[in-house]
C-alpha positions as CSV (number, residue, x, y, z in Angstrom):
1,X,0.0,0.0,0.0
2,X,2.9,2.4,0.8
3,X,4.5,1.6,-2.6
4,X,1.2,2.1,-4.4
5,X,0.7,5.4,-2.6
6,X,4.2,6.6,-3.4
7,X,3.8,5.4,-7.0
8,X,0.6,7.4,-7.5
9,X,2.1,10.5,-5.9
10,X,5.1,10.2,-8.2
11,X,2.9,9.7,-11.2
12,X,0.9,12.8,-10.3
13,X,4.1,14.8,-9.8
14,X,5.5,13.6,-13.2
15,X,2.2,14.5,-14.9
16,X,2.1,18.0,-13.5
17,X,5.8,18.5,-14.1
18,X,5.7,17.6,-17.8
19,X,2.3,19.2,-18.3
20,X,3.6,22.5,-16.9
21,X,6.7,22.3,-19.1
22,X,4.5,22.4,-22.2
23,X,3.3,26.0,-21.7
24,X,7.0,26.9,-21.8
25,X,7.3,25.1,-25.2
26,X,4.2,26.9,-26.4
27,X,4.9,30.3,-25.0
28,X,8.7,30.5,-25.6
29,X,8.5,30.6,-29.4
30,X,6.0,33.5,-29.1
31,X,8.0,35.4,-26.5
32,X,11.2,34.7,-28.3
33,X,9.9,36.1,-31.6
34,X,7.8,38.9,-30.1
35,X,9.1,40.0,-26.6
36,X,6.1,41.5,-24.8
37,X,7.7,44.9,-24.1
38,X,9.8,45.3,-27.2
39,X,7.4,45.0,-30.1
40,X,7.5,47.9,-32.5
41,X,4.6,47.8,-34.9
42,X,4.7,51.4,-36.1
43,X,5.3,50.2,-39.7
44,X,2.9,47.2,-39.6
45,X,0.3,45.6,-37.4
46,X,0.5,43.7,-34.1
47,X,-0.7,40.1,-34.1
48,X,-2.8,39.5,-31.0
49,X,-1.5,36.8,-28.8
50,X,-4.6,34.6,-29.0
51,X,-4.0,34.2,-32.7
52,X,-1.2,31.9,-31.6
53,X,-3.7,29.4,-30.3
54,X,-4.8,27.9,-33.7
55,X,-1.2,28.2,-34.9
56,X,0.2,26.2,-32.0
57,X,-2.7,23.7,-32.3
58,X,-1.9,23.1,-36.0
59,X,1.8,22.5,-35.1
60,X,1.5,20.5,-31.9
61,X,-1.6,18.3,-32.4
62,X,-0.1,16.3,-35.3
63,X,3.2,15.9,-33.4
64,X,1.6,14.5,-30.2
65,X,-0.4,12.0,-32.2
66,X,2.8,10.1,-33.0
67,X,2.8,7.0,-30.9
68,X,6.4,5.9,-31.5
69,X,8.3,8.7,-29.8
70,X,11.6,7.3,-31.0
71,X,11.1,9.0,-34.4
72,X,11.9,12.3,-32.6
73,X,15.3,11.0,-31.5
74,X,17.0,12.6,-34.5
75,X,15.8,16.0,-33.3
76,X,18.0,15.7,-30.1
77,X,21.1,16.5,-32.1
78,X,19.5,19.5,-33.7
79,X,18.3,20.6,-30.3
80,X,21.8,20.3,-28.8
81,X,23.3,22.2,-31.7
82,X,20.8,25.0,-31.4
83,X,21.3,25.3,-27.6
84,X,25.1,25.6,-28.1
85,X,24.7,28.1,-31.0
86,X,22.2,30.2,-29.0
87,X,24.4,30.3,-25.9
88,X,27.5,31.2,-28.0
89,X,25.6,34.0,-29.8
90,X,24.3,35.4,-26.5
91,X,27.8,35.4,-25.0
92,X,29.3,37.0,-28.0
93,X,26.7,39.9,-28.0
94,X,27.1,40.2,-24.2
95,X,30.9,40.6,-24.7
96,X,30.3,43.2,-27.4
97,X,28.0,45.2,-25.2
98,X,30.4,45.0,-22.2
99,X,33.2,46.2,-24.4
100,X,31.1,49.1,-25.8
101,X,29.1,50.1,-22.7
102,X,30.9,48.6,-19.8
103,X,29.4,46.8,-16.9
104,X,25.6,47.3,-16.5
105,X,25.1,46.5,-12.8
106,X,24.5,49.9,-11.3
107,X,20.8,49.2,-10.5
108,X,21.3,45.7,-9.3
109,X,20.9,45.0,-5.6
110,X,22.6,42.0,-3.8
111,X,19.2,40.3,-3.2
112,X,16.1,41.3,-5.1
113,X,12.5,40.9,-4.1
114,X,12.0,38.0,-6.5
115,X,15.1,36.0,-5.5
116,X,12.9,33.0,-4.3
117,X,11.7,32.6,-7.9
118,X,15.3,31.6,-8.9
119,X,15.0,28.5,-6.6
120,X,11.8,27.2,-8.1
121,X,13.0,27.9,-11.6
122,X,16.5,26.5,-11.1
123,X,15.2,23.2,-9.6
124,X,14.0,22.2,-13.1
125,X,17.6,21.2,-13.7
126,X,16.9,18.2,-11.5
127,X,13.9,16.9,-13.5
128,X,16.1,14.2,-15.1
129,X,17.1,12.7,-11.7
130,X,14.9,9.7,-12.3
131,X,17.2,8.4,-15.1
132,X,20.4,8.4,-13.2
133,X,20.1,4.9,-11.8
134,X,18.7,3.3,-15.0
135,X,21.6,4.8,-17.0
136,X,24.0,3.4,-14.4
137,X,22.6,-0.1,-15.0
138,X,23.4,0.0,-18.7
139,X,26.8,1.7,-18.2
140,X,29.8,-0.5,-19.2
141,X,32.1,0.8,-16.4
142,X,30.0,1.2,-13.3
143,X,33.0,1.9,-11.1
144,X,33.6,5.3,-12.7
145,X,29.9,6.3,-13.0
146,X,29.7,8.2,-9.8
147,X,32.8,10.1,-10.5
148,X,31.7,11.0,-14.0
149,X,28.2,12.0,-12.6
150,X,29.8,14.4,-10.1
151,X,32.1,15.9,-12.7
152,X,29.2,16.4,-15.1
153,X,26.8,17.9,-12.6
154,X,29.6,20.2,-11.3
155,X,30.4,21.4,-14.8
156,X,26.8,22.1,-15.6
157,X,26.3,24.0,-12.3
158,X,29.5,26.1,-13.0
159,X,28.2,26.9,-16.5
160,X,24.8,27.9,-15.2
161,X,26.4,30.2,-12.7
162,X,28.8,31.7,-15.3
163,X,26.0,32.3,-17.9
164,X,23.7,34.0,-15.4
165,X,26.4,36.2,-13.9
166,X,27.9,37.1,-17.3
167,X,24.6,38.2,-18.8
168,X,23.8,40.1,-15.6
169,X,27.1,42.0,-16.0
170,X,26.3,42.8,-19.6
171,X,22.6,43.7,-19.4
172,X,21.6,43.8,-15.7
173,X,20.6,47.4,-15.6
174,X,18.9,47.4,-19.1
175,X,15.2,47.1,-19.7
176,X,15.5,43.9,-21.7
177,X,16.8,42.1,-18.7
178,X,13.4,42.3,-17.1
179,X,12.0,40.1,-19.9
180,X,11.3,36.4,-19.3
181,X,13.8,35.3,-21.9
182,X,17.4,36.4,-22.3
183,X,17.0,36.4,-26.1
184,X,15.2,39.7,-25.7
185,X,18.6,41.3,-25.1
186,X,19.9,40.4,-28.5
187,X,20.0,43.3,-31.1
188,X,16.7,44.0,-32.7
189,X,16.3,44.0,-36.5
190,X,19.4,41.9,-36.8
191,X,19.7,39.0,-39.2
192,X,21.7,36.8,-36.8
193,X,19.1,37.4,-34.1
194,X,16.2,36.5,-36.4
195,X,17.9,33.3,-37.5
196,X,18.8,32.2,-34.0
197,X,15.3,32.9,-32.6
198,X,13.5,31.1,-35.5
199,X,15.8,28.0,-35.3
200,X,15.5,27.9,-31.6
201,X,11.7,28.1,-31.9
202,X,11.8,25.1,-34.3
203,X,13.8,23.2,-31.7
204,X,11.1,23.9,-29.1
205,X,8.4,22.7,-31.6
206,X,10.1,19.2,-31.6
207,X,10.7,19.4,-27.9
208,X,7.0,19.6,-27.2
209,X,6.0,16.0,-28.0
210,X,9.0,14.7,-26.1
211,X,8.0,16.8,-23.0
212,X,4.3,16.0,-23.1
213,X,4.8,12.3,-23.8
214,X,5.1,11.1,-20.1
215,X,2.1,13.2,-19.2
216,X,0.1,11.6,-22.0
217,X,1.1,8.1,-20.8
218,X,0.1,8.8,-17.2
219,X,-3.3,10.3,-18.3
220,X,-4.0,7.5,-20.7
221,X,-3.1,4.9,-18.1
222,X,-5.6,6.4,-15.7
223,X,-8.6,6.5,-18.2
224,X,-7.9,3.9,-20.9
225,X,-5.8,1.1,-19.4
226,X,-8.9,-1.1,-18.9
227,X,-10.3,-0.4,-22.3
228,X,-9.8,-3.1,-25.1
229,X,-7.9,-2.0,-28.1
230,X,-10.3,-0.5,-30.5
231,X,-11.0,2.4,-32.8
232,X,-13.0,4.1,-30.0
233,X,-10.0,3.8,-27.6
234,X,-7.7,5.3,-30.2
235,X,-10.0,8.2,-30.9
236,X,-10.5,8.9,-27.2
237,X,-6.7,8.9,-26.7
238,X,-6.4,11.4,-29.6
239,X,-9.1,13.6,-28.0
240,X,-7.2,13.4,-24.7
241,X,-3.9,14.5,-26.3
242,X,-5.7,17.3,-28.2
243,X,-7.3,18.5,-25.0
244,X,-3.9,18.6,-23.2
245,X,-2.4,20.5,-26.1
246,X,-5.2,23.0,-26.0
247,X,-4.9,23.5,-22.2
248,X,-1.2,24.0,-22.4
249,X,-1.7,26.6,-25.2
250,X,-4.3,28.5,-23.1
251,X,-2.0,28.5,-20.1
252,X,1.0,29.7,-22.2
253,X,-1.0,32.5,-23.7
254,X,-2.5,33.5,-20.4
255,X,0.8,33.8,-18.5
256,X,3.5,34.1,-21.3
257,X,4.6,37.5,-20.0
258,X,5.3,35.9,-16.6
259,X,6.6,32.5,-17.9
260,X,9.6,32.7,-15.5
261,X,7.4,33.2,-12.5
262,X,4.9,30.6,-13.6
263,X,7.6,28.0,-14.0
264,X,9.1,29.0,-10.6
265,X,5.7,28.0,-9.0
266,X,5.4,24.8,-10.9
267,X,9.1,24.0,-10.4
268,X,8.7,24.3,-6.6
269,X,5.5,22.3,-6.6
270,X,6.6,19.5,-8.8
271,X,10.4,19.3,-9.2
272,X,11.2,19.6,-5.5
273,X,9.0,16.5,-4.7
274,X,10.3,14.5,-7.6
275,X,14.0,15.4,-7.1
276,X,14.3,15.6,-3.3
277,X,11.2,14.7,-1.2
278,X,10.1,11.4,-2.9
279,X,13.7,10.0,-3.2
280,X,14.6,10.8,0.4
281,X,11.3,9.3,1.6
282,X,11.9,6.1,-0.4
283,X,15.5,5.9,0.8
284,X,14.3,6.4,4.4
285,X,11.7,3.6,4.2
286,X,13.7,1.1,2.1
287,X,17.4,1.7,2.3
288,X,18.4,3.7,5.4
289,X,20.2,1.4,7.8
290,X,22.3,3.6,10.1
291,X,21.2,6.5,12.2
292,X,23.3,8.9,10.1
293,X,21.5,7.8,6.9
294,X,18.1,8.2,8.5
295,X,18.9,11.6,9.9
296,X,20.3,12.7,6.5
297,X,17.0,11.6,4.8
298,X,15.0,13.5,7.5
299,X,17.0,16.6,7.1
300,X,16.5,16.5,3.3
301,X,12.8,16.0,3.8
302,X,12.4,18.9,6.2
303,X,14.5,21.3,4.2
304,X,12.8,20.4,0.9
305,X,9.4,20.8,2.4
306,X,10.2,24.2,3.8
307,X,11.7,25.2,0.5
308,X,8.6,24.0,-1.4
309,X,6.3,26.0,0.8
310,X,8.4,29.1,1.0
311,X,9.2,29.4,-2.7
312,X,5.6,28.6,-3.8
313,X,4.2,31.2,-1.4
314,X,6.6,33.9,-2.4
315,X,6.2,33.2,-6.1
316,X,2.4,33.5,-5.8
317,X,2.6,36.7,-3.7
318,X,5.0,38.4,-6.1
319,X,3.5,37.0,-9.3
320,X,2.1,40.3,-10.6
321,X,4.9,42.5,-9.3
322,X,7.1,44.5,-11.7
C-alpha cells in the first residue's frame, strides 16, 4: 500500500511536471519572436497573442499523435546544436555590449524581491534525476559512473552560474533584462538574431511532443488502461492528447509575460518533490540502515518541504509585481 501510494504520488508529480513544461514550449517561441515589451509595430500591425492558439494547435496536435516517440530522437542532435549556438551568440553579443558600454550592474541589488523565484525555476535542472540509476545499470564501467556523474553535474552547475552572472554583467541594468527570456537582449532587427530565434523556436516545436509524452502516458493509463484495443479507444486517446495541447496553449498564452514566475511556481510544486522529497522518503523507508542515513534523509525531507512551501508562497505573492 505504501509503494502504491508513493507510485501514485510520483505519477501525479511527473504528470504536473511535464504538463507545466509544455506551456514553456508553447509560449517561448512566441515570447522569443515577439518579446512582450519590445514589439514595435509602427510600420505594420501587431498580431494579437490569441492568434497563436490555432497556430500552436496546428503545429503540436499532429506531433503529439505520433505513438512511436523514437522518431523524434534525431531532433535531439538538432536541439543540442541549437542550444550551443544560441548560448554562443548570446555570450558574443554580451561581450560586445560589455566592451562598448561597460558593466551594466548599477541598478542591481545584492538580493532582489524576486530571489525566491530563482530557486523554483532552477530546480528544473533536477527533472532528469529519475534516469540516473537506469543509466548506471546500462553503463559499461559502473565503477567510474559516480565520479563522472559528479564531474558532469559540477560542470553544468558552474556553467549555469557563469552564464547567469555574465549576462547580468552585460545587461543587468537594461530594460531587456526584465523580460522572461534572455534572447530579448539580442539586437533588434538583426539577421543573426532572427535566424537564432527562428531556429531555436523550431527546436522547441520538436521538444513539445517529447516533454508531453510522459504526461500523456500517465493520463491514458488512468482513463484507458482497462479499455480493449479498438477504434474508440484510439480516438479517445487522440481527443485526450488534443485537449492537453489546448490546455497548455491556453496557459501559455495567459501567462506568457510571466513565464519565468509561472515556472518557478510549478518547479517548486513538482520538481522539489520529484527530485528531493520522494527519493529521500523512499530511501528512508527502504534503504536507510544507520542513524546517520536516517537523519540525513529526514534533514533533506524537512528542508525540501520548507523550500517548497516558501518558494511557492513567495512566487504567488509576487506574481504580478514588476
